[in-house]
C-alpha positions as YAML, in Angstrom:
chain: A
units: angstrom
residues:
- id: 1
  name: MET
  ca: [-13.94, -71.81, -51.65]
- id: 2
  name: SER
  ca: [-10.86, -69.91, -51.27]
- id: 3
  name: LYS
  ca: [-8.88, -72.90, -52.57]
- id: 4
  name: LEU
  ca: [-10.90, -72.52, -55.73]
- id: 5
  name: ILE
  ca: [-10.32, -68.92, -55.96]
- id: 6
  name: SER
  ca: [-6.61, -69.49, -55.45]
- id: 7
  name: VAL
  ca: [-6.34, -71.89, -58.24]
- id: 8
  name: VAL
  ca: [-8.23, -69.78, -60.42]
- id: 9
  name: THR
  ca: [-6.12, -67.01, -59.85]
- id: 10
  name: LEU
  ca: [-2.75, -69.03, -60.22]
- id: 11
  name: PHE
  ca: [-4.19, -70.38, -63.70]
- id: 12
  name: LEU
  ca: [-4.89, -66.98, -64.97]
- id: 13
  name: LEU
  ca: [-1.76, -65.42, -63.65]
- id: 14
  name: SER
  ca: [0.19, -68.41, -65.16]
- id: 15
  name: SER
  ca: [-1.53, -68.20, -68.84]
- id: 16
  name: PRO
  ca: [0.24, -64.56, -69.74]
- id: 17
  name: LEU
  ca: [3.90, -66.09, -68.73]
- id: 18
  name: LEU
  ca: [3.16, -69.20, -70.86]
- id: 19
  name: ALA
  ca: [2.06, -66.88, -73.92]
- id: 20
  name: ALA
  ca: [5.16, -64.67, -73.24]
- id: 21
  name: THR
  ca: [7.55, -67.56, -73.34]
- id: 22
  name: ASN
  ca: [6.05, -68.51, -76.47]
- id: 23
  name: GLU
  ca: [6.53, -65.12, -78.12]
- id: 24
  name: MET
  ca: [10.16, -64.75, -76.83]
- id: 25
  name: ASP
  ca: [11.04, -67.82, -78.97]
- id: 26
  name: ALA
  ca: [9.25, -66.01, -81.93]
- id: 27
  name: ALA
  ca: [10.74, -62.70, -80.99]
- id: 28
  name: THR
  ca: [14.22, -64.15, -81.98]
- id: 29
  name: ALA
  ca: [13.51, -64.72, -85.63]
- id: 30
  name: PRO
  ca: [14.52, -61.70, -87.91]
- id: 31
  name: SER
  ca: [11.51, -59.38, -88.49]
- id: 32
  name: GLU
  ca: [10.29, -58.67, -91.95]
- id: 33
  name: THR
  ca: [11.11, -55.48, -93.69]
- id: 34
  name: VAL
  ca: [9.29, -53.24, -96.12]
- id: 35
  name: ASP
  ca: [10.40, -51.10, -99.03]
- id: 36
  name: MET
  ca: [11.11, -47.44, -98.46]
- id: 37
  name: ILE
  ca: [8.36, -46.34, -100.71]
- id: 38
  name: TRP
  ca: [5.61, -47.79, -98.30]
- id: 39
  name: VAL
  ca: [7.02, -45.90, -95.44]
- id: 40
  name: ILE
  ca: [6.95, -42.78, -97.49]
- id: 41
  name: ILE
  ca: [3.40, -43.35, -98.65]
- id: 42
  name: PHE
  ca: [2.39, -43.84, -95.06]
- id: 43
  name: GLY
  ca: [4.09, -40.85, -93.88]
- id: 44
  name: VAL
  ca: [2.55, -38.85, -96.48]
- id: 45
  name: GLY
  ca: [-0.80, -40.07, -95.86]
- id: 46
  name: PHE
  ca: [-0.78, -39.75, -92.13]
- id: 47
  name: VAL
  ca: [0.44, -36.35, -92.50]
- id: 48
  name: ALA
  ca: [-2.46, -35.60, -95.08]
- id: 49
  name: MET
  ca: [-4.98, -36.85, -92.68]
- id: 50
  name: ILE
  ca: [-3.71, -34.63, -89.78]
- id: 51
  name: VAL
  ca: [-3.97, -31.58, -91.93]
- id: 52
  name: GLY
  ca: [-7.09, -32.52, -93.37]
- id: 53
  name: PHE
  ca: [-8.37, -33.00, -89.98]
- id: 54
  name: PHE
  ca: [-7.59, -29.41, -88.88]
- id: 55
  name: ILE
  ca: [-8.67, -27.74, -92.20]
- id: 56
  name: TYR
  ca: [-12.12, -29.38, -91.24]
- id: 57
  name: LEU
  ca: [-12.18, -27.73, -87.78]
- id: 58
  name: TRP
  ca: [-11.14, -24.76, -89.13]
- id: 59
  name: TRP
  ca: [-13.79, -24.80, -92.03]
- id: 60
  name: ASN
  ca: [-16.44, -25.57, -89.57]
- id: 61
  name: GLU
  ca: [-15.32, -22.84, -87.11]
- id: 62
  name: ARG
  ca: [-15.38, -20.58, -90.03]
- id: 63
  name: ASN
  ca: [-19.31, -21.42, -91.09]
- id: 64
  name: LYS
  ca: [-20.34, -21.50, -87.40]
- id: 65
  name: LYS
  ca: [-23.47, -19.31, -87.08]
- id: 66
  name: PRO
  ca: [-23.18, -16.76, -84.21]
- id: 67
  name: GLU
  ca: [-25.79, -17.49, -81.61]
...
């Protein structure tokens, strides 16, 4: 039983290592770039969602009925 546990443990530990070595080969390839307009659109949308969330919290707190 202990041999089976050690074999399974070694197998589970070696699988991520094999995956990592395959990813290292892919990591040396140049990454794709995007146009700056998409970065700006993402930034504006991200900030707008954060501001909208805080406005939503403020609105709910303002309309909260006193207990």
